[in-house]
LUMSE-885214 format. One record per residue: chain; x, y, z of N, C-alpha, C in turn. Coordinates in steps of 0.02 Angstrom, whole numbers. Layout:
BEGIN
<'A' <X Y Z> <X Y Z> <X Y Z>>
...
END
This chain:
BEGIN
<'A' <-1859 606 -3388> <-1906 558 -3361> <-1888 544 -3288>>
<'A' <-1936 548 -3244> <-1925 534 -3173> <-1919 459 -3162>>
<'A' <-1876 441 -3117> <-1867 370 -3101> <-1925 345 -3059>>
<'A' <-1943 282 -3066> <-1993 253 -3022> <-1963 244 -2952>>
<'A' <-2005 224 -2906> <-1984 214 -2837> <-1921 171 -2833>>
<'A' <-1870 196 -2802> <-1809 158 -2792> <-1814 119 -2726>>
<'A' <-1788 58 -2724> <-1796 16 -2665> <-1743 26 -2611>>
<'A' <-1718 87 -2604> <-1662 99 -2558> <-1678 78 -2486>>
<'A' <-1739 91 -2463> <-1756 75 -2394> <-1749 0 -2380>>
<'A' <-1764 -41 -2430> <-1758 -114 -2421> <-1685 -132 -2407>>
<'A' <-1639 -106 -2447> <-1568 -121 -2437> <-1542 -92 -2372>>
<'A' <-1561 -30 -2356> <-1539 1 -2293> <-1564 -39 -2233>>
<'A' <-1628 -57 -2234> <-1657 -93 -2178> <-1625 -163 -2170>>
<'A' <-1615 -198 -2225> <-1584 -264 -2221> <-1514 -261 -2191>>
<'A' <-1473 -214 -2214> <-1405 -209 -2187> <-1407 -186 -2115>>
<'A' <-1450 -138 -2099> <-1455 -114 -2030> <-1475 -169 -1982>>
<'A' <-1522 -211 -2003> <-1542 -268 -1960> <-1483 -315 -1950>>
<'A' <-1448 -331 -2003> <-1390 -375 -1997> <-1337 -346 -1951>>
<'A' <-1327 -279 -1956> <-1277 -248 -1913> <-1298 -249 -1840>>
<'A' <-1363 -242 -1826> <-1385 -248 -1756> <-1377 -320 -1731>>
<'A' <-1394 -369 -1772> <-1387 -439 -1751> <-1314 -456 -1738>>
<'A' <-1271 -442 -1786> <-1200 -459 -1779> <-1167 -414 -1727>>
<'A' <-1179 -348 -1732> <-1147 -301 -1686> <-1166 -312 -1614>>
<'A' <-1230 -327 -1602> <-1252 -340 -1533> <-1215 -399 -1503>>
<'A' <-1207 -452 -1543> <-1172 -511 -1518> <-1097 -497 -1511>>
<'A' <-1068 -461 -1560> <-996 -447 -1558> <-977 -404 -1497>>
<'A' <-1019 -356 -1481> <-1004 -311 -1425> <-1017 -345 -1358>>
<'A' <-1074 -380 -1352> <-1094 -408 -1288> <-1065 -477 -1274>>
<'A' <-1051 -515 -1327> <-1030 -584 -1318> <-1086 -630 -1294>>
<'A' <-1148 -604 -1298> <-1206 -642 -1276> <-1252 -655 -1334>>
<'A' <-1275 -714 -1343> <-1260 -775 -1306> <-1190 -800 -1322>>
<'A' <-1165 -844 -1280> <-1097 -869 -1291> <-1094 -910 -1355>>
<'A' <-1035 -910 -1384> <-1025 -942 -1448> <-1041 -1016 -1446>>
<'A' <-1076 -1039 -1497> <-1094 -1110 -1502> <-1111 -1125 -1574>>
<'A' <-1118 -1189 -1590> <-1136 -1208 -1658> <-1205 -1181 -1676>>
<'A' <-1252 -1184 -1629> <-1320 -1160 -1644> <-1320 -1083 -1653>>
<'A' <-1279 -1047 -1615> <-1273 -975 -1624> <-1246 -960 -1694>>
<'A' <-1193 -995 -1714> <-1164 -984 -1781> <-1216 -997 -1836>>
<'A' <-1257 -1048 -1827> <-1309 -1062 -1877> <-1360 -1004 -1879>>
<'A' <-1379 -980 -1820> <-1427 -924 -1817> <-1398 -860 -1848>>
<'A' <-1336 -844 -1830> <-1304 -785 -1858> <-1297 -792 -1934>>
<'A' <-1280 -852 -1956> <-1274 -865 -2028> <-1339 -854 -2065>>
<'A' <-1393 -879 -2037> <-1459 -870 -2069> <-1477 -796 -2072>>
<'A' <-1467 -760 -2017> <-1482 -688 -2018> <-1439 -653 -2069>>
<'A' <-1375 -670 -2073> <-1330 -638 -2122> <-1351 -650 -2194>>
<'A' <-1372 -711 -2208> <-1392 -728 -2277> <-1455 -689 -2297>>
<'A' <-1505 -690 -2254> <-1571 -664 -2274> <-1579 -589 -2267>>
<'A' <-1560 -560 -2211> <-1574 -488 -2203> <-1523 -446 -2242>>
<'A' <-1460 -442 -2221> <-1415 -400 -2260> <-1398 -430 -2328>>
<'A' <-1396 -496 -2333> <-1378 -528 -2397> <-1432 -520 -2450>>
<'A' <-1488 -551 -2438> <-1541 -551 -2489> <-1570 -482 -2501>>
<'A' <-1582 -444 -2447> <-1615 -379 -2455> <-1570 -329 -2492>>
<'A' <-1505 -332 -2481> <-1461 -288 -2520> <-1454 -312 -2592>>
<'A' <-1447 -378 -2600> <-1439 -405 -2668> <-1499 -387 -2711>>
<'A' <-1559 -398 -2685> <-1619 -383 -2724> <-1624 -308 -2739>>
<'A' <-1603 -266 -2693> <-1601 -194 -2706> <-1552 -178 -2763>>
<'A' <-1494 -210 -2761> <-1445 -200 -2815> <-1472 -221 -2882>>
<'A' <-1505 -279 -2885> <-1533 -304 -2948> <-1585 -255 -2975>>
<'A' <-1628 -229 -2931> <-1679 -181 -2953> <-1645 -117 -2979>>
<'A' <-1593 -94 -2945> <-1558 -34 -2969> <-1526 -46 -3037>>
<'A' <-1496 -106 -3047> <-1467 -122 -3114> <-1522 -122 -3167>>
<'A' <-1581 -146 -3149> <-1637 -146 -3195> <-1656 -74 -3214>>
<'A' <-1658 -29 -3164> <-1673 41 -3178> <-1620 71 -3225>>
<'A' <-1558 56 -3211> <-1503 82 -3252> <-1512 60 -3324>>
<'A' <-1529 -4 -3334> <-1537 -30 -3401> <-1600 -2 -3435>>
<'A' <-1656 -2 -3400> <-1719 19 -3430> <-1723 94 -3444>>
<'A' <-1694 133 -3399> <-1699 206 -3406> <-1634 236 -3433>>
<'A' <-1590 193 -3456> <-1527 213 -3487> <-1489 264 -3444>>
<'A' <-1487 249 -3380> <-1450 292 -3333> <-1376 277 -3343>>
<'A' <-1337 328 -3354> <-1266 318 -3364> <-1228 361 -3315>>
<'A' <-1167 342 -3299> <-1126 385 -3257> <-1117 452 -3291>>
<'A' <-1107 507 -3258> <-1100 510 -3186> <-1167 514 -3150>>
<'A' <-1182 463 -3114> <-1244 459 -3076> <-1231 414 -3016>>
<'A' <-1249 438 -2958> <-1235 400 -2897> <-1276 335 -2893>>
<'A' <-1328 329 -2934> <-1366 266 -2934> <-1322 209 -2958>>
<'A' <-1275 223 -3002> <-1228 172 -3025> <-1187 145 -2966>>
<'A' <-1161 191 -2925> <-1122 170 -2866> <-1166 131 -2818>>
<'A' <-1227 154 -2809> <-1273 118 -2764> <-1287 47 -2789>>
<'A' <-1295 39 -2855> <-1307 -27 -2883> <-1247 -73 -2873>>
<'A' <-1187 -46 -2884> <-1126 -86 -2873> <-1123 -106 -2799>>
<'A' <-1132 -58 -2755> <-1125 -71 -2683> <-1177 -120 -2657>>
<'A' <-1242 -108 -2671> <-1293 -152 -2646> <-1283 -224 -2671>>
<'A' <-1265 -231 -2735> <-1254 -298 -2762> <-1194 -331 -2729>>
<'A' <-1138 -296 -2727> <-1077 -324 -2698> <-1085 -340 -2623>>
<'A' <-1113 -293 -2586> <-1122 -305 -2514> <-1172 -362 -2502>>
<'A' <-1222 -367 -2544> <-1271 -422 -2536> <-1238 -489 -2545>>
<'A' <-1199 -497 -2599> <-1165 -561 -2611> <-1114 -574 -2556>>
<'A' <-1081 -522 -2534> <-1032 -528 -2479> <-1065 -556 -2416>>
<'A' <-1127 -533 -2401> <-1163 -559 -2343> <-1186 -631 -2353>>
<'A' <-1201 -651 -2415> <-1216 -722 -2428> <-1156 -763 -2407>>
<'A' <-1095 -742 -2427> <-1034 -779 -2411> <-1021 -778 -2335>>
<'A' <-1028 -719 -2304> <-1017 -715 -2231> <-1066 -759 -2194>>
<'A' <-1129 -756 -2214> <-1181 -796 -2180> <-1169 -871 -2188>>
<'A' <-1152 -892 -2249> <-1138 -963 -2259> <-1076 -985 -2221>>
<'A' <-1024 -943 -2221> <-963 -960 -2183> <-979 -968 -2109>>
<'A' <-1019 -923 -2082> <-1037 -926 -2011> <-1081 -987 -1998>>
<'A' <-1130 -998 -2042> <-1176 -1054 -2033> <-1140 -1122 -2032>>
<'A' <-1092 -1129 -2077> <-1057 -1194 -2082> <-993 -1197 -2040>>
<'A' <-979 -1144 -2001> <-921 -1146 -1957> <-855 -1141 -1993>>
<'A' <-853 -1101 -2047> <-791 -1092 -2085> <-741 -1050 -2048>>
<'A' <-682 -1046 -2075> <-626 -1009 -2046> <-636 -934 -2060>>
<'A' <-644 -895 -2007> <-659 -823 -2015> <-598 -783 -2037>>
<'A' <-538 -813 -2033> <-479 -775 -2052> <-481 -751 -2124>>
<'A' <-513 -789 -2168> <-518 -766 -2238> <-559 -703 -2245>>
<'A' <-603 -690 -2196> <-643 -628 -2197> <-599 -566 -2195>>
<'A' <-540 -573 -2164> <-493 -516 -2161> <-469 -495 -2230>>
<'A' <-458 -544 -2273> <-437 -528 -2342> <-495 -497 -2381>>
<'A' <-555 -524 -2370> <-615 -496 -2402> <-624 -424 -2381>>
<'A' <-610 -409 -2317> <-620 -342 -2291> <-577 -290 -2327>>
<'A' <-520 -311 -2353> <-477 -265 -2391> <-514 -240 -2453>>
<'A' <-544 -287 -2490> <-581 -268 -2550> <-642 -224 -2533>>
<'A' <-677 -241 -2479> <-736 -202 -2461> <-718 -135 -2429>>
<'A' <-659 -129 -2402> <-634 -64 -2381> <-628 -19 -2442>>
<'A' <-601 -46 -2497> <-595 -7 -2558> <-662 17 -2584>>
<'A' <-710 -29 -2587> <-776 -9 -2614> <-809 42 -2568>>
<'A' <-795 38 -2503> <-822 87 -2456> <-790 156 -2467>>
<'A' <-725 157 -2479> <-691 221 -2493> <-716 251 -2559>>
<'A' <-724 209 -2610> <-750 233 -2674> <-821 261 -2665>>
<'A' <-863 225 -2627> <-931 249 -2615> <-931 316 -2579>>
<'A' <-888 324 -2528> <-884 387 -2493> <-864 443 -2541>>
<'A' <-814 430 -2582> <-791 479 -2631> <-848 500 -2678>>
<'A' <-884 451 -2704> <-939 466 -2751> <-993 507 -2717>>
<'A' <-1017 484 -2658> <-1074 518 -2628> <-1056 586 -2598>>
<'A' <-996 594 -2571> <-976 661 -2549> <-969 707 -2609>>
<'A' <-944 680 -2665> <-935 720 -2725> <-1001 746 -2754>>
<'A' <-1054 706 -2748> <-1120 729 -2773> <-1160 763 -2718>>
<'A' <-1126 776 -2662> <-1156 812 -2605> <-1214 775 -2573>>
<'A' <-1212 708 -2576> <-1260 666 -2541> <-1226 645 -2476>>
<'A' <-1225 692 -2429> <-1187 682 -2367> <-1213 625 -2323>>
<'A' <-1278 614 -2317> <-1300 558 -2275> <-1275 490 -2301>>
<'A' <-1274 480 -2366> <-1249 417 -2393> <-1173 417 -2392>>
<'A' <-1141 474 -2400> <-1069 479 -2391> <-1048 459 -2321>>
<'A' <-1087 480 -2271> <-1074 461 -2202> <-1081 385 -2195>>
<'A' <-1131 356 -2227> <-1139 283 -2224> <-1077 248 -2250>>
<'A' <-1051 269 -2307> <-991 236 -2334> <-929 248 -2291>>
<'A' <-926 305 -2258> <-871 317 -2210> <-876 268 -2152>>
<'A' <-937 258 -2126> <-946 210 -2072> <-931 139 -2095>>
<'A' <-950 123 -2157> <-934 56 -2184> <-858 47 -2188>>
<'A' <-822 100 -2207> <-749 95 -2209> <-721 79 -2140>>
<'A' <-750 110 -2088> <-727 95 -2020> <-742 23 -2000>>
<'A' <-799 -3 -2023> <-815 -74 -2010> <-760 -118 -2040>>
<'A' <-742 -105 -2103> <-693 -148 -2136> <-622 -137 -2112>>
<'A' <-605 -76 -2092> <-539 -64 -2062> <-532 -106 -1999>>
<'A' <-584 -110 -1959> <-581 -149 -1897> <-589 -224 -1911>>
<'A' <-622 -242 -1966> <-632 -313 -1983> <-566 -346 -2003>>
<'A' <-521 -308 -2033> <-457 -337 -2056> <-420 -369 -1996>>
<'A' <-404 -331 -1943> <-370 -364 -1886> <-416 -411 -1846>>
<'A' <-480 -395 -1843> <-526 -439 -1806> <-525 -509 -1835>>
<'A' <-527 -514 -1902> <-529 -579 -1935> <-461 -611 -1941>>
<'A' <-412 -574 -1967> <-346 -604 -1979> <-313 -626 -1914>>
<'A' <-323 -588 -1861> <-291 -604 -1796> <-337 -643 -1750>>
<'A' <-399 -654 -1772> <-451 -685 -1729> <-449 -652 -1661>>
<'A' <-454 -585 -1662> <-447 -544 -1603> <-515 -526 -1573>>
<'A' <-524 -543 -1509> <-586 -525 -1475> <-592 -449 -1467>>
<'A' <-537 -416 -1453> <-538 -343 -1445> <-559 -309 -1510>>
<'A' <-528 -328 -1565> <-546 -299 -1630> <-617 -319 -1651>>
<'A' <-638 -378 -1632> <-707 -399 -1647> <-757 -354 -1610>>
<'A' <-742 -337 -1548> <-786 -292 -1511> <-786 -222 -1542>>
<'A' <-728 -199 -1564> <-724 -134 -1598> <-765 -136 -1662>>
<'A' <-758 -189 -1701> <-797 -197 -1762> <-872 -199 -1744>>
<'A' <-889 -234 -1690> <-959 -236 -1668> <-985 -167 -1650>>
<'A' <-943 -126 -1619> <-963 -58 -1604> <-978 -18 -1667>>
<'A' <-934 -26 -1718> <-947 7 -1782> <-1009 -22 -1816>>
<'A' <-1021 -88 -1808> <-1083 -117 -1834> <-1144 -83 -1803>>
<'A' <-1143 -75 -1738> <-1201 -45 -1704> <-1211 28 -1723>>
<'A' <-1157 67 -1725> <-1161 138 -1744> <-1188 143 -1816>>
<'A' <-1161 102 -1860> <-1183 103 -1930> <-1256 79 -1935>>
<'A' <-1275 30 -1894> <-1344 7 -1893> <-1393 62 -1875>>
<'A' <-1374 103 -1826> <-1416 161 -1808> <-1422 209 -1867>>
<'A' <-1367 223 -1901> <-1369 268 -1958> <-1411 238 -2015>>
<'A' <-1406 173 -2025> <-1446 139 -2076> <-1521 144 -2060>>
<'A' <-1539 141 -1996> <-1609 149 -1978> <-1633 220 -1992>>
<'A' <-1589 269 -1982> <-1608 338 -2002> <-1620 340 -2078>>
<'A' <-1574 311 -2117> <-1582 312 -2190> <-1645 275 -2212>>
<'A' <-1661 220 -2177> <-1723 184 -2191> <-1783 230 -2178>>
<'A' <-1783 261 -2119> <-1838 306 -2100> <-1845 363 -2151>>
<'A' <-1789 396 -2167> <-1791 452 -2213> <-1815 430 -2282>>
<'A' <-1792 372 -2306> <-1814 347 -2372> <-1889 336 -2374>>
<'A' <-1915 307 -2321> <-1986 290 -2320> <-2029 352 -2312>>
<'A' <-2015 394 -2263> <-2058 452 -2251> <-2052 504 -2307>>
<'A' <-1993 509 -2338> <-1987 555 -2394> <-2032 534 -2451>>
<'A' <-2035 469 -2465> <-2078 445 -2519> <-2152 442 -2498>>
<'A' <-2165 411 -2441> <-2234 398 -2421> <-2271 460 -2397>>
<'A' <-2235 505 -2364> <-2267 564 -2334> <-2247 630 -2367>>
<'A' <-2202 626 -2415> <-2180 687 -2448> <-2133 730 -2407>>
<'A' <-2104 701 -2355> <-2056 738 -2314> <-1992 750 -2355>>
<'A' <-1948 791 -2328> <-1886 806 -2364> <-1825 799 -2318>>
<'A' <-1822 744 -2281> <-1764 732 -2239> <-1702 721 -2282>>
<'A' <-1645 741 -2259> <-1583 730 -2298> <-1572 655 -2310>>
<'A' <-1558 639 -2372> <-1547 569 -2391> <-1499 565 -2449>>
END
């Protein structure tokens, strides 16, 4: 039985937007840090990468349950990742919105580095190289997030912002490929 339309583009687009919003600010430092900026960044983090990835994860879990999809299947890894990353962005967005201590994000980054490594392993193993590249880029985001957050380092924050922007560009490619492959019948690598 063929699976119905998977909502991958929604999750890719939400995360990509969040990475452009956060990465642009982290790299440029513009606008300058303020309470209103933190509230804006928090809202963007909650809704775009948070909600859009979470809802994608929930839909994937529904597919897994309804269509009795069992491992080994990369959709399982995608469901774990979209759900976990979505909730993670809810926490990041709320922390930013309310002016919480970002140092705890460094400890969170350790766990998300692991899920990024596992995702890369799974997707490279099933020869889904574009998504494997995404998880490799995510690993670089979290490797740089550990010192950026724990040390409250502007240099590491800019490096993390650079990885956010690079990953955001890749996520927009994945969004594009997901949409045109389904809507137009194209066969871009995805």
